[in-house]
N, CA, C and O atoms as CSV, one atom per row, in Angstrom:
chain,resi,resn,atom,element,x,y,z
A,1,MET,N,N,-2.439,47.129,8.220
A,1,MET,CA,C,-1.850,46.292,9.248
A,1,MET,C,C,-2.327,44.856,9.072
A,1,MET,O,O,-3.493,44.619,8.758
A,2,MET,N,N,-1.419,43.893,9.277
A,2,MET,CA,C,-1.747,42.489,9.072
A,2,MET,C,C,-2.420,41.894,10.305
A,2,MET,O,O,-2.171,42.314,11.435
A,3,ASN,N,N,-3.261,40.923,10.063
A,3,ASN,CA,C,-3.946,40.226,11.137
A,3,ASN,C,C,-3.139,38.981,11.504
A,3,ASN,O,O,-3.055,38.051,10.702
A,4,PHE,N,N,-2.550,38.944,12.691
A,4,PHE,CA,C,-1.719,37.830,13.116
A,4,PHE,C,C,-2.476,36.842,14.011
A,4,PHE,O,O,-1.855,35.987,14.642
A,5,ASP,N,N,-3.778,36.946,14.071
A,5,ASP,CA,C,-4.586,36.063,14.923
A,5,ASP,C,C,-4.758,34.720,14.224
A,5,ASP,O,O,-5.395,34.664,13.173
A,6,PRO,N,N,-4.205,33.623,14.779
A,6,PRO,CA,C,-4.337,32.312,14.114
A,6,PRO,C,C,-5.765,31.764,14.196
A,6,PRO,O,O,-6.116,30.865,13.432
A,7,GLU,N,N,-6.581,32.276,15.091
A,7,GLU,CA,C,-7.948,31.800,15.252
A,7,GLU,C,C,-8.921,32.636,14.424
A,7,GLU,O,O,-10.098,32.751,14.767
A,8,SER,N,N,-8.437,33.201,13.364
A,8,SER,CA,C,-9.268,34.068,12.526
A,8,SER,C,C,-10.365,33.257,11.851
A,8,SER,O,O,-10.080,32.189,11.308
A,9,PRO,N,N,-11.614,33.727,11.866
A,9,PRO,CA,C,-12.693,32.968,11.236
A,9,PRO,C,C,-12.632,32.995,9.710
A,9,PRO,O,O,-13.368,32.258,9.054
A,10,SER,N,N,-11.770,33.827,9.138
A,10,SER,CA,C,-11.688,33.897,7.675
A,10,SER,C,C,-10.934,32.713,7.083
A,10,SER,O,O,-11.092,32.419,5.898
A,11,THR,N,N,-10.113,32.024,7.886
A,11,THR,CA,C,-9.374,30.868,7.382
A,11,THR,C,C,-10.111,29.598,7.803
A,11,THR,O,O,-10.249,29.340,8.999
A,12,PRO,N,N,-10.586,28.799,6.845
A,12,PRO,CA,C,-11.288,27.574,7.224
A,12,PRO,C,C,-10.309,26.518,7.732
A,12,PRO,O,O,-9.255,26.289,7.139
A,13,VAL,N,N,-10.673,25.891,8.823
A,13,VAL,CA,C,-9.839,24.875,9.442
A,13,VAL,C,C,-10.553,23.546,9.329
A,13,VAL,O,O,-11.714,23.410,9.713
A,14,SER,N,N,-9.836,22.565,8.793
A,14,SER,CA,C,-10.407,21.225,8.659
A,14,SER,C,C,-10.503,20.574,10.034
A,14,SER,O,O,-9.530,20.618,10.787
A,15,PRO,N,N,-11.637,19.969,10.393
A,15,PRO,CA,C,-11.775,19.369,11.710
A,15,PRO,C,C,-10.937,18.102,11.878
A,15,PRO,O,O,-10.616,17.735,13.008
A,16,LYS,N,N,-10.577,17.431,10.800
A,16,LYS,CA,C,-9.730,16.244,10.919
A,16,LYS,C,C,-8.564,16.342,9.935
A,16,LYS,O,O,-8.672,16.982,8.888
A,17,TRP,N,N,-7.481,15.716,10.277
A,17,TRP,CA,C,-6.326,15.707,9.390
A,17,TRP,C,C,-6.581,14.688,8.297
A,17,TRP,O,O,-6.946,13.548,8.583
A,18,GLU,N,N,-6.399,15.072,7.093
A,18,GLU,CA,C,-6.670,14.177,5.961
A,18,GLU,C,C,-5.715,12.990,5.926
A,18,GLU,O,O,-6.142,11.852,5.736
A,19,GLY,N,N,-4.435,13.251,6.109
A,19,GLY,CA,C,-3.451,12.162,6.005
A,19,GLY,C,C,-3.387,11.273,7.226
A,19,GLY,O,O,-2.891,10.149,7.147
A,20,LEU,N,N,-3.873,11.747,8.341
A,20,LEU,CA,C,-3.745,10.986,9.586
A,20,LEU,C,C,-5.109,10.548,10.135
A,20,LEU,O,O,-5.243,10.289,11.331
A,21,SER,N,N,-6.104,10.468,9.275
A,21,SER,CA,C,-7.444,10.141,9.757
A,21,SER,C,C,-7.527,8.728,10.311
A,21,SER,O,O,-8.261,8.483,11.268
A,22,GLU,N,N,-6.780,7.785,9.717
A,22,GLU,CA,C,-6.837,6.392,10.189
A,22,GLU,C,C,-6.243,6.255,11.579
A,22,GLU,O,O,-6.819,5.591,12.441
A,23,ILE,N,N,-5.090,6.882,11.800
A,23,ILE,CA,C,-4.477,6.793,13.133
A,23,ILE,C,C,-5.259,7.609,14.146
A,23,ILE,O,O,-5.307,7.257,15.324
A,24,ASP,N,N,-5.872,8.697,13.697
A,24,ASP,CA,C,-6.710,9.494,14.580
A,24,ASP,C,C,-7.907,8.670,15.072
A,24,ASP,O,O,-8.283,8.735,16.242
A,25,LYS,N,N,-8.489,7.905,14.165
A,25,LYS,CA,C,-9.611,7.038,14.541
A,25,LYS,C,C,-9.140,5.923,15.470
A,25,LYS,O,O,-9.863,5.543,16.391
A,26,ALA,N,N,-7.939,5.395,15.242
A,26,ALA,CA,C,-7.407,4.339,16.103
A,26,ALA,C,C,-7.179,4.858,17.522
A,26,ALA,O,O,-7.453,4.158,18.497
A,27,ILE,N,N,-6.685,6.068,17.630
A,27,ILE,CA,C,-6.470,6.657,18.954
A,27,ILE,C,C,-7.798,6.890,19.641
A,27,ILE,O,O,-7.939,6.638,20.837
A,28,ARG,N,N,-8.773,7.372,18.885
A,28,ARG,CA,C,-10.107,7.621,19.447
A,28,ARG,C,C,-10.744,6.334,19.957
A,28,ARG,O,O,-11.388,6.329,21.007
A,29,ASP,N,N,-10.567,5.251,19.219
A,29,ASP,CA,C,-11.157,3.980,19.609
A,29,ASP,C,C,-10.280,3.223,20.602
A,29,ASP,O,O,-10.619,2.110,21.005
A,30,ASN,N,N,-9.168,3.812,20.994
A,30,ASN,CA,C,-8.233,3.214,21.951
A,30,ASN,C,C,-7.738,1.862,21.465
A,30,ASN,O,O,-7.718,0.893,22.225
A,31,ARG,N,N,-7.346,1.796,20.226
A,31,ARG,CA,C,-6.807,0.560,19.650
A,31,ARG,C,C,-5.525,0.852,18.877
A,31,ARG,O,O,-5.318,0.345,17.774
A,32,LEU,N,N,-4.675,1.672,19.472
A,32,LEU,CA,C,-3.440,2.073,18.811
A,32,LEU,C,C,-2.481,0.888,18.652
A,32,LEU,O,O,-1.786,0.791,17.641
A,33,MET,N,N,-2.439,-0.002,19.629
A,33,MET,CA,C,-1.553,-1.161,19.525
A,33,MET,C,C,-1.980,-2.069,18.388
A,33,MET,O,O,-1.137,-2.585,17.654
A,34,GLN,N,N,-3.279,-2.270,18.235
A,34,GLN,CA,C,-3.787,-3.098,17.122
A,34,GLN,C,C,-3.417,-2.465,15.790
A,34,GLN,O,O,-3.070,-3.173,14.846
A,35,TYR,N,N,-3.488,-1.140,15.701
A,35,TYR,CA,C,-3.125,-0.434,14.476
A,35,TYR,C,C,-1.641,-0.653,14.156
A,35,TYR,O,O,-1.278,-0.903,13.006
A,36,ARG,N,N,-0.795,-0.558,15.175
A,36,ARG,CA,C,0.639,-0.751,14.956
A,36,ARG,C,C,0.963,-2.176,14.519
A,36,ARG,O,O,1.804,-2.390,13.645
A,37,ILE,N,N,0.293,-3.146,15.131
A,37,ILE,CA,C,0.560,-4.542,14.771
A,37,ILE,C,C,0.101,-4.814,13.338
A,37,ILE,O,O,0.799,-5.499,12.590
A,38,LYS,N,N,-1.046,-4.294,12.949
A,38,LYS,CA,C,-1.528,-4.507,11.573
A,38,LYS,C,C,-0.595,-3.854,10.559
A,38,LYS,O,O,-0.305,-4.439,9.515
A,39,LYS,N,N,-0.127,-2.651,10.857
A,39,LYS,CA,C,0.781,-1.964,9.925
A,39,LYS,C,C,2.117,-2.694,9.841
A,39,LYS,O,O,2.700,-2.808,8.762
A,40,SER,N,N,2.601,-3.187,10.979
A,40,SER,CA,C,3.873,-3.904,10.977
A,40,SER,C,C,3.744,-5.235,10.227
A,40,SER,O,O,4.660,-5.628,9.506
A,41,TRP,N,N,2.625,-5.920,10.392
A,41,TRP,CA,C,2.425,-7.212,9.731
A,41,TRP,C,C,2.258,-7.026,8.237
A,41,TRP,O,O,2.610,-7.920,7.468
A,42,ALA,N,N,1.731,-5.891,7.803
A,42,ALA,CA,C,1.554,-5.639,6.361
A,42,ALA,C,C,2.897,-5.379,5.675
A,42,ALA,O,O,3.032,-5.596,4.471
A,43,ASP,N,N,3.875,-4.921,6.429
A,43,ASP,CA,C,5.200,-4.636,5.880
A,43,ASP,C,C,5.991,-5.949,5.841
A,43,ASP,O,O,6.067,-6.642,6.855
A,44,PRO,N,N,6.586,-6.307,4.682
A,44,PRO,CA,C,7.324,-7.583,4.608
A,44,PRO,C,C,8.482,-7.677,5.608
A,44,PRO,O,O,8.685,-8.727,6.217
A,45,TRP,N,N,9.236,-6.595,5.782
A,45,TRP,CA,C,10.340,-6.613,6.741
A,45,TRP,C,C,9.825,-6.712,8.165
A,45,TRP,O,O,10.408,-7.409,8.995
A,46,GLY,N,N,8.745,-6.023,8.445
A,46,GLY,CA,C,8.155,-6.093,9.781
A,46,GLY,C,C,7.662,-7.480,10.097
A,46,GLY,O,O,7.801,-7.948,11.227
A,47,ARG,N,N,7.082,-8.150,9.105
A,47,ARG,CA,C,6.605,-9.524,9.299
A,47,ARG,C,C,7.777,-10.466,9.577
A,47,ARG,O,O,7.707,-11.307,10.473
A,48,LYS,N,N,8.859,-10.316,8.798
A,48,LYS,CA,C,10.034,-11.184,8.999
A,48,LYS,C,C,10.655,-10.960,10.364
A,48,LYS,O,O,11.044,-11.915,11.036
A,49,LEU,N,N,10.753,-9.696,10.784
A,49,LEU,CA,C,11.337,-9.412,12.088
A,49,LEU,C,C,10.457,-9.921,13.221
A,49,LEU,O,O,10.969,-10.393,14.236
A,50,THR,N,N,9.141,-9.832,13.060
A,50,THR,CA,C,8.231,-10.356,14.079
A,50,THR,C,C,8.373,-11.862,14.211
A,50,THR,O,O,8.454,-12.384,15.323
A,51,ILE,N,N,8.404,-12.563,13.089
A,51,ILE,CA,C,8.557,-14.022,13.122
A,51,ILE,C,C,9.906,-14.398,13.715
A,51,ILE,O,O,9.989,-15.309,14.538
A,52,LEU,N,N,10.958,-13.706,13.306
A,52,LEU,CA,C,12.294,-13.986,13.832
A,52,LEU,C,C,12.344,-13.736,15.346
A,52,LEU,O,O,12.933,-14.522,16.088
A,53,GLY,N,N,11.731,-12.653,15.792
A,53,GLY,CA,C,11.717,-12.351,17.226
A,53,GLY,C,C,10.979,-13.409,18.020
A,53,GLY,O,O,11.424,-13.795,19.101
A,54,LEU,N,N,9.845,-13.890,17.497
A,54,LEU,CA,C,9.104,-14.944,18.188
A,54,LEU,C,C,9.873,-16.263,18.224
A,54,LEU,O,O,9.817,-17.000,19.209
A,55,ILE,N,N,10.597,-16.551,17.132
A,55,ILE,CA,C,11.429,-17.774,17.103
A,55,ILE,C,C,12.558,-17.679,18.128
A,55,ILE,O,O,12.846,-18.651,18.826
A,56,VAL,N,N,13.192,-16.523,18.219
A,56,VAL,CA,C,14.283,-16.342,19.198
A,56,VAL,C,C,13.752,-16.475,20.614
A,56,VAL,O,O,14.366,-17.142,21.447
A,57,ILE,N,N,12.612,-15.847,20.897
A,57,ILE,CA,C,12.028,-15.941,22.245
A,57,ILE,C,C,11.653,-17.386,22.559
A,57,ILE,O,O,11.900,-17.864,23.666
A,58,GLY,N,N,11.062,-18.080,21.598
A,58,GLY,CA,C,10.696,-19.488,21.811
A,58,GLY,C,C,11.911,-20.369,22.019
A,58,GLY,O,O,11.881,-21.271,22.855
A,59,THR,N,N,12.990,-20.125,21.268
A,59,THR,CA,C,14.212,-20.917,21.406
A,59,THR,C,C,14.855,-20.707,22.762
A,59,THR,O,O,15.284,-21.664,23.408
A,60,VAL,N,N,14.921,-19.461,23.193
A,60,VAL,CA,C,15.498,-19.175,24.514
A,60,VAL,C,C,14.665,-19.816,25.616
A,60,VAL,O,O,15.211,-20.385,26.562
A,61,PHE,N,N,13.346,-19.723,25.494
A,61,PHE,CA,C,12.458,-20.357,26.490
A,61,PHE,C,C,12.654,-21.865,26.516
A,61,PHE,O,O,12.728,-22.465,27.589
A,62,ALA,N,N,12.740,-22.484,25.332
A,62,ALA,CA,C,12.934,-23.937,25.261
A,62,ALA,C,C,14.289,-24.327,25.861
A,62,ALA,O,O,14.386,-25.334,26.563
A,63,PHE,N,N,15.319,-23.548,25.593
A,63,PHE,CA,C,16.650,-23.845,26.142
A,63,PHE,C,C,16.636,-23.750,27.665
A,63,PHE,O,O,17.170,-24.622,28.351
A,64,LEU,N,N,16.028,-22.697,28.187
A,64,LEU,CA,C,15.998,-22.524,29.642
A,64,LEU,C,C,15.131,-23.592,30.300
A,64,LEU,O,O,15.470,-24.085,31.376
A,65,ALA,N,N,14.015,-23.956,29.666
A,65,ALA,CA,C,13.169,-25.019,30.221
A,65,ALA,C,C,13.901,-26.349,30.198
A,65,ALA,O,O,13.819,-27.111,31.161
A,66,GLY,N,N,14.612,-26.645,29.120
A,66,GLY,CA,C,15.382,-27.891,29.030
A,66,GLY,C,C,16.511,-27.933,30.034
A,66,GLY,O,O,16.800,-28.984,30.606
A,67,ALA,N,N,17.159,-26.786,30.253
A,67,ALA,CA,C,18.249,-26.739,31.217
A,67,ALA,C,C,17.732,-26.907,32.641
A,67,ALA,O,O,18.407,-27.516,33.471
A,68,SER,N,N,16.556,-26.383,32.933
A,68,SER,CA,C,16.027,-26.508,34.293
A,68,SER,C,C,15.558,-27.932,34.574
A,68,SER,O,O,15.531,-28.345,35.734
A,69,PHE,N,N,15.189,-28.694,33.543
A,69,PHE,CA,C,14.776,-30.091,33.734
A,69,PHE,C,C,15.955,-31.053,33.586
A,69,PHE,O,O,15.778,-32.268,33.677
A,70,GLY,N,N,17.143,-30.524,33.361
A,70,GLY,CA,C,18.337,-31.363,33.280
A,70,GLY,C,C,18.484,-32.118,31.986
A,70,GLY,O,O,19.108,-33.180,31.961
A,71,LEU,N,N,17.933,-31.607,30.919
A,71,LEU,CA,C,18.056,-32.287,29.623
A,71,LEU,C,C,19.428,-32.083,29.006
A,71,LEU,O,O,19.831,-32.883,28.162
A,72,TRP,N,N,20.156,-31.059,29.384
A,72,TRP,CA,C,21.514,-30.843,28.902
A,72,TRP,C,C,22.323,-30.089,29.910
A,72,TRP,O,O,23.500,-29.813,29.676
């Protein structure tokens, strides 16, 4: 008869995931947002989209500020 117990002591279980150890440490240190920002900034497309997003937000803010002061 087969043993269907997943908690069997005969199978060694790794205490940490090998491929996800960096994100696991980030979650433990409560710095998941910092991890996401660093990974996004390291990606060329992520960096371009971040810069483009900040430019769009800045442009909209400048337009609304100029309109409220009667510049146009």
